[in-house]
N, C-alpha and C positions, 0 to 999 in steps of 0.2 A: 648259469654256471655256479658251482659251489665255491666257497671261500678257499683262499690259499691255505688257511689254517687246516681245513678239513683234508685237503690234498696232502699237505705235509705230514699230517698225522698218520696217513695210511701208506705212504711210500717213502722209503729211506734209500738214499743213494750213497753208495760206498764202493771202494775198490774191492772187487771180488776176492775171496780168500781161498779159492779152490785150487790155486796153483802157486808154487813157490816162485816161479818166474812169470812175468806178464806174457801171456800167449799172444800170438798174432790174431788180431780181431778181423772178422769178416767185413768186407766193404759194404755189404748189403744184407739185411735180414728180411726174409720174406714170410709173410703169413698167408696161407691159402686155406680158405674155408670152402668146403663143398656142401652146399645147403641140402640137407636131408640125406646124407650118406650113412647108411647103416654099416656097422662093423663087418657084418658077414659079406658085404659086397666085395671086400678085398679077397676073401677066400673063394667066393663064387666066380669072380670075373678075372682075377689077375693072370690066369693062364692065357687069356686072350689079349692082354695088354703088351705093348711093345715100346711105349713112350715114357712120359713123365711119371705116371703112377707106377709103372713097372720099375722105373729107375729108383723110386723111393722104396719100394718093397724089397728089391734085390740088392741095392747099394746103400740103403740108409738104415735107420733105426725104426723098428716097427713094434709099437706097444700094443699087444694083442688083447689086453684086458682093460681097455679104456672105456669109461662110462661117466655120464653125468650123475651126480648123487641126488639131484633134486627132482621135484614133481613136474613142474610146468616146462616141459621140454619144447620150447618154441624159438623162433629165429632171433628176436631181439635179445632175449635173455642169454641165448647161446653165444651170440657174437660179443656181448658185453663180458661174459665170463671168459671167453677166449682171450680177449684183448687186455683185460685187467688182471687176470689171474685170481679173480675173486668170485664169490657166489652172490646171488641176488640180494640177500640181506645186507651185504656190504656195498655192492655197486648200485643197488636200487632198482634194477630193471628186471622184472619178473614176468612180464607179458609183452606181446606186441602192442597192446593198447589196454587201458584200464579206465575204470570209472573214477574221474577226478571229483572227489567229494566237495571241494571248494568251488570248482567251476560248474558243478552239476552237469557234467557232460562226459562222454567218452573221449579220451585223448590218446593219441598214438604215443609210442615211446619216444618219438623224435619231434613231435609237434611243439612249436614254440611261437606264440603270437608276437614275440619281440623280434623275430628273425624274418628275413625275406629271402625266398629262394631266387636264384639267378639262373636263367635259362641260356643254353647255348643255341641261339638261333630259333628258339621256340618260346611261346608265351607260357609263363608259369604263374601260379598263384600260391598263396600260403607261405609258411615258413617252417623250417626244420632246423634243429640244432641238437647238440649232445647235452643240453642243460639238465636233463633228468638223470644223467649218468653221474653218480656221486663221487667217483674216484678216477684217477688218471689211467690212461691206457699205457701199454708198452710204448706206443708211438709218442704219446705226450712226454713221457719221461726221457725218451731218447732225444726228443727235440730240446727239452729243457736242460739236460745234463751233458749231452753229446752234440748239440747243434745239428741233429740229424734232419735231413729232408724226408718228408713223409708224404706218401701217395696212397690213397685208398679208393678202390673201385668196386662197384657192384651194380646189378640191375636194381636192387632194393635200397631205398634210402636208409632204412634201419640197419642194414648190413654195412654199408659204406661208412655211415656215421659212427656206429659203435666200434668198428675197427679203427677208424681214424682217430676218434677221441675229440678232445677239446681244441684241436688245431690241426693244421696240415697244409702242405703246399698245393695239393690237389685232391679234394675229397668229392667224388663225383658219382652220380647215380642216374637211373632212368626216370623220366618224368612219369607222373600218374597216368598220363594219356599214352605212355609208352612210345611216343613218336620222337623223342629227343632226350637230351641229357641236361642235367642241372647240378648246381651246387647251392650253397647257402651263404648269406651274408655273415654267418658265424665263422666262415673260412675266408671268404673273399667278397668284396663289394662289387667286383666285376669278374668277367670270365677270365680264366687262366689261359694265357696264349698257347701253351703247348697242348692243352686239352682242346681248345677251340680248333687248332690246326688239324688235329686228328679227326675230330667230329665233322668238320667241314669237308674233309677229304674222304670220309667213310660214312656216307648216309646209311641209315638202317634200311632204307627202301631198296638198297642195292641187291638185297636177297629176295626181293619180290619175284615170284614165278619159279623159284627153285623148289625142289622136291626132296624131302627127307626120306631116304630109303635105307634099308638095313645094310650096314657096312660089312658085317661078317658073313661067312658062308652060312647057308640056311640051317645046316646041321649043328651049328654052334649055339643056336637059341633053344632054350628050354621052355616048356610050357606052351600055352596057347597064345597066339597073336590076337585073339578076340576074347580077352578075359572078362569074366562075369563082373559086372558092377563098374567097369571102366567108364570114365566121364570125360571124353576128349573135348577140346575147345570147339567153338562154333566153326563149322566148315570142314571138320575132320571126322572120320569114322574111327572105330576102335581098331582098325587094321592098317598096316602099311600098304602103300606109301602115303605120306602126308605132304600135300602140296601147300606151299606158302603163297596163297593167292587171295586170301580173304574171301569176301563175298562180292567183290566188284572187279572192275578192270584195272584199277589202280589201288595202291596201298590204302586200306581203310582200317577201322578199329579192329576188325576180326583178323586182319593180317598181322598187326602188331601183337595181338594175343597169341597167334600161332608162332610168330617169330621168337618170342621170349620162351616159348615151350618147345624149342627146337635146339639142336646142337649148333646152329648158326649163331645164336646169341652167345653161347660159351666161346666159340671161336672168335667172335668179335671182341669179347672182353679180354681174351688172351692176347690178341693183336694190340688192343688198346694199352694193356699193361706193358707189353714189350716196347711199344712206341714211346711211352712216357719214360721208361728206363733210359732210352736213348736220348730223347729230347730234353729231359730234365736232368740228365747226367747223374742218375742215381748210381751209387757205388763208385763215383769218381770225385767225391768230396773227402775232406778230412773226417775221419771217424766212420761210423756205420749208419747208412741210410736205411729207411724202412719202406717196404712195399707190401701192401695188404690187398688181396684180391678175393672176393667172395663170389663163387659161381652159383647163381640162383636157379638156372634152368633145370638142374636135376630135381630140385624141390617142386617146381611147377609141373614137370613131367610126372614125378612120383605121385603128386596129389591126383592127377588126372588118370593115370594108368596103373598105379600100384607097383610095389616092389618086385612082383613076379612077372612083370610085363616084358615083352620084347623091346619096348621103347626105353625102359630103364636100362636094360642090358646094353642097348646100342648107344645110348647117350654117354654111358661111362666108357665104352670103347673109343668113342670120339673125343671125350674129355681127356683121356689118357694121351692122345695125340696133341691136343691143344696145350696141355701142361708141358708135354715134351718139347713143343716148339718154343714155349716161354723159357724153359730151362736152357735150351740151345742158345737163345738170345742172351741170357744171363752169362753163359759161358763165354760168348763172343764179346760182349760189351764190358762186363764186370771182371771176368776172369774165371776159369773153370774151378779153381779152388779158393775163390774170393767171396763166396756168398753162402748163406745157410738158409734153409727153408723148413718150416713146420707146417704140416697139413692136418686138419681135423674137420669135423662137421659140427654144426650147431644143434643137431638132433638127428635121430633116425626116423623111422616111420612104421606104422602098423599096417599089416596086409589089409586089403579090401575086405570088409566084414562079410559080404556075400560069398566071397571065395572061401573064407574060413568056415562059414556055415556049411557050404557044400562039401567041405572036408570032414564034417561031423564035429566041429569045434564050437565052443561057446563063444559067440561073437554077435555083434549087432550095432545098431545106431541108437544112441541115447537121445531122448527128446528133452531139450532144455526147457521148452515151454511147459511140458508135463511136470517137470521138477518144480517149476515155479507154482503151478496149480496145486501141487501136493503140499507145498509149504504154506500157501495162502489158506488151504483147507485146514491145516493143522493150527494155524494162528487165529482163525476166525472165532472159535468159541471164547478165547481169552481176550482178544484185541478188537473184535468186532469187524464189521464190513470195512471195505476200503483197500487201497493198494499198500502193501507192506514191503514187497520186494521191489527194489529199484531196477536191478539188472542182474542177469546171470551172464558172466563173461568167462568162457572156457571153463576153468576150474573154480572160479571165484563167484560167490554170491554176495551181493550188496543189498542192504536193507535201507529203507527210507530213514531220514534223520530221526534218531531217538528210538526207533523200533527195536534195534538189537538190545539196547539197554533194558527195555521193557521185557523182552524175551528172557533175558538173564534174571530179571528180578521176579518173574512169575514162576512159582514153584512148578517144576516138571515140564515147563514149556520148551526149554532148549532141548530136552531129551525127546520130546514129541517131534520137534522140527528135524532133528538129526535122524530119527527113525523114519520119518516121512521121506527124507532124501535117500537114505540107504535102502529103502524098500523099492525104489525105482529100478527097472531093468538096466543092468550094466554098471550100476554104481557099486563100487567096492567098499569105500569108507568115506565118512565125512568128519571134518574136524572143526571145532570152534577156533576162532582167531587166537584165543589165549593159549590153546594147546599148541598151535603152530608157532606162536611167538616164543614159547619156552621149550620147544621140542628138538632143538638142533643136536642135543647130545643124547637123545632118547635111544634106548635099545630096540624100540619098535622101528624097523626100517622105513615103513610107509609114513609114519608120523615124522620121522627125521627128514624124509624127502619133502614133505609138505612144509616143514620148518625152513628148509634151505631154499624154498621158493617164496617165503613169506617176507614182505617188506611192510613194517608198521606204517599206518597212515595211507598206504597205497593198496594193499591187498584187501580182499573181501572179508566180510564178517564171518563167513563160513567157507571153507575150502574142501572140495570133494575130489576123490580119486576114482577114475574109471577102472573097471576090470580089464584084464588083458583081452584084446580083440574088440573092445567096445570104444565108441567115440561119439562126440557131438559133431557130426558132419552129415550132410544130406546126400552127398554124392562122392564118388571116388574114395579117397582115404585121407587120413591126416595123422597128426602126432600130438604130443602134449601130455603124455601119461608117464607114470613112474613104472614102466615095464621095460624089460630088456630090448624090445623092439624099438622103443623110442629113446632109451638112455644110452645104449651101447653104440659107440662111434669109432672110426679109425683114429689113430694118432701116430703120425709118421714124421721123421726128420731126415734131412739130407744135407750134406755139404760140410763146409769148414767147421771144425770143432765137434763133429758128430762121430761117435763110435758106432759103426754099423752092427746090426744083429737083430734077432727077435727077442723081445723082452716080455716076460710073463707077469711081472709085478703089477698090481692095480695102479691105474693112473686116471686122471681126468683131464678134460680139455683146459682146465684152469692151470695145468702144468706147462702148457705150451709157451706162454709169454715169459714166465720165469726162466725156462730153459734157454730160449733165445736171448734173454736179457743177460744171463751170466756169460754166455758165449760172446756177447757184444760188449762186455765190460760194465754191465749195469746190474746191481743187486736190487731186486724188487721185494718189498715187504708185502706179501700176498698170501692167500690161503693155498694157492698152488705152490709147487716146489720145483726147483731144477731137477730134471730126471737124470738117472745114471748113465745116459748115453753121451753125456758131455765128456770130452776127452780131458 
C-alpha cells in the first residue's frame, strides 16, 4: 500500500459546494459494474427488460455518450478507473497483469506476496491485495471521512479488490478453482461472519443439474444460435440448451466453469449482495454506506459466444431481473428513496473476427508470437543472435534488460522495430514508451489513448494498438483496444439525488465515483467529474 502522503495528495475531502443548503444524503451508495457491457446493448435489449436495468433506463439518468479514453480496455484497469475516478497513469493499474521488471516475472494486478488469501470453507493459496493501486477508491474515502461500511463482491478477485480499495468490511471473490469464496488478509485475518453464513447456506453446487434455456420468446432473439467462431466451455455446444452438469455425476471443474458462464452465477451474486445488505445493516448506520457489485458472467459468456449471440442477449434479460430483485431489496431494507446507484462497465467487446470476415469486413486474429519473431529479425543485424524480447503482454512489448536502450542508441534501429511491428496483420500503430509517456495532451487520439494507458516503470517499452476487428485471441472474442467496440460503455444512475433523463454530453466511467461522492457529501479530487444529473 502506498504512503498516506501520496493518498492525501490525490484526494481532497471538503464540504461540497453544489448546494446552498446541505441536502439529505443517501443512506447507501451502490456501484454496479457489468463486466463487458457494450453501450449498444442498452439500445438493442432494453425493450425486452422489465427489471432493474429497465428501471435505470426509464427512471434514472442515462449518459448515452460514455466511453473510456484509453487504449488497454481490460477488467482491472476499468474497475480501478471506476472506483477512483482516475485513469491508469494516476491509479497505476493498466493491465490485468504485467511483466514486473524487478521480480522478473508476470504479476497479476492484485498479486501480493505479503498477503494471504482466506478461504470460506475451501483451501486457498497465494495472496492478493490492492497494493498496486496507487490512489484511494470512493469506498476508501467514504470509510475514512464518513465512517462508511464498505462491501465489495465479484466472481473475480481483481474486480472485487479494485472496487473495494484499500479496506472494507467484506471484500469477497470466487477462488481460482471456482469452487468457493475467499477474501484476503489485507481485509480480514479471518472469515467475515455474515459472508460465511451466506456461503454456508448457499453452496455453488446447488445449481448442479440445472439447465440454462432461453427465457424470452424465440422471435425475440436476433441472429443465429450457432454463431461462427463461438467457443463454448467444455461440455457445452454452441446452441441452447446448456446443462450445468460438468463431465461427471457430481460437480467437477467443468461444472464450475459452466456455472460461472451462466446466469445462475449472476443470480447468486445478486442474492449474495442483497443478503449482506440485510445482515451487515448497510444503509442503517450514520452516514452513507457503500455496496459495490461486479457481475462477471456477462464477460465470460461474451468471450465464449460473442456480442451477437443468443447467449449474450439472454444473460442480459436475466441480469435485468437479478438487478431488479436487488433494487427491490434495497427499497425494502434501506428505503425506496434512501439509496443511489451508478452502473457502468469496465470495457466493451469486439465481435468475433470470423463473423466480421463473413460480413466482408477487415478483421482477424493477431499472432503475438509472429510479432516477436518480426522484432527479433529486425534486431538481429545490429544486436546479434539471442533473445531480445522478454514478453509480449496484450498491447505491451517488454525487452530484456538493457536492450531497449541499445535500440534507442543505434541509428535507425527503433524505426526498423516499429516498422516490423506495424507491418504485421492487424496492427494499427506502435508507439515508443517515450511517446506514450508524453502524449496525454496529444491531438493524435490514438497516441493520447496509449498515453492514458501508460504507467512509467510498469508499462512496456513499446505499446501497439490493434486495428478495429483485430485481436490477440485464439478463440471466441476479446477486448483491449482503442476502438468504439471496446471503449464505449453504458453509464446510468438511479435514486436519491439523481435528476432523471437522457444526457448527450461526453462522459467516462471515471465520472461515476465523483458523481456518487458529491451526492454522498464527499468531494473527490479526481480526473473524473460530478455529472450534471446531480440535483
